[in-house]
C-alpha positions in Angstrom: 15.8 -7.6 -3.3 14.6 -6.8 -6.6 13.4 -3.8 -7.9 9.6 -2.9 -7.2 7.1 -0.7 -9.1 5.3 2.3 -7.5 2.2 1.4 -5.9 -1.0 2.2 -8.3 -3.7 4.3 -6.1 -7.3 5.4 -7.1 -9.1 7.9 -5.1 -12.2 10.2 -5.5 -11.6 13.5 -7.1 -13.6 15.3 -4.2 -15.0 14.3 -0.7 -17.0 16.2 1.8 -16.1 16.3 5.5 -17.7 13.2 7.5 -18.0 11.3 3.8 -16.7 7.5 3.5 -14.5 7.4 0.8 -13.0 3.9 -1.2 -9.3 3.9 -1.6 -8.1 1.2 -4.2 -4.3 -0.1 -4.6 -2.3 -2.5 -6.5 1.1 -3.2 -5.5 3.2 -4.9 -8.1 5.2 -7.3 -6.0 6.6 -10.8 -6.0 6.1 -11.9 -2.5 8.7 -14.4 -1.9 8.6 -15.9 1.6 12.4 -17.3 1.5 12.1 -21.2 2.1 11.8 -21.6 -1.9 15.1 -22.9 -3.7 15.6 -22.2 -8.0 18.1 -24.8 -8.8 21.0 -24.7 -6.1 20.2 -21.2 -5.1 17.8 -20.0 -1.8 15.7 -17.4 -3.1 15.7 -14.5 -0.7 12.8 -13.7 1.5 11.1 -10.4 -0.1 7.6 -10.0 1.7 5.6 -6.8 2.5 5.7 -5.9 6.2 3.4 -2.8 6.4 1.1 -0.7 4.6 0.5 3.2 5.1 -1.9 5.3 3.3 -1.5 9.0 3.7 -3.7 11.8 2.5 -3.1 15.5 2.7 0.0 14.7 4.6 -1.8 12.6 7.1 -1.8 8.8 7.9 -5.5 7.7 7.5 -4.6 3.8 7.4 -2.0 1.4 8.6 -1.8 -2.4 8.8 0.6 -4.9 9.3 1.0 -7.2 6.4 1.4 -11.1 6.9 3.2 -14.1 4.9 -0.1 -15.3 3.7 -0.4 -12.1 0.9 -0.6 -12.9 -2.4 1.9 -11.4 -5.2 0.8 -8.3 -6.8 -1.9 -7.5 -3.8 -4.9 -5.3 -4.4 -6.4 -3.5 -1.5 -9.6 -1.8 -0.9 -9.6 0.8 2.0 -12.7 2.5 3.4 -11.8 5.7 5.4 -14.0 8.7 6.7 -13.0 12.1 5.5 -12.7 14.7 8.5 -12.6 17.7 6.1 -13.6 18.6 2.8 -11.1 17.7 0.2 -11.0 18.0 -3.6 -8.2 17.6 -6.3 -8.8 21.4 -7.0 -8.5 22.7 -3.8 -5.4 24.0 -2.2 -5.5 21.3 0.4 -5.0 18.9 -2.7 -6.5 15.1 -2.0 -4.0 12.7 -2.6 -2.7 9.4 -1.4 0.5 7.4 -1.0 0.7 3.6 -0.2 4.4 2.7 1.3 4.9 -0.9 1.1 7.7 -1.7 3.9 9.9 -4.7 2.9 10.9 -7.2 5.5 14.4 -8.6 4.7 15.5 -12.0 5.3 16.7 -11.4 8.8 13.2 -9.9 10.0 
């Protein structure tokens, strides 16, 4: 499997309890489905299997990702905040997107 960059994530600086927010993420990833040949060599399968978004240590969004996903996918996710959060508050607002990759044997 080739090296991949860290997903880029954009979230608002603050959100009130009950407010819906937009999370945008871009993942630099080649998305190789596996059946392609490069000369005499088979290109190994390298796809995303799962997308997880976490805020303040909690998972707020999880989804399975299928083979139809393009290279370098861009996702926009909407979530409703259960409590107020701010980039300046002790419960710092942050988000992580964790792509789980499928191996050729999956």
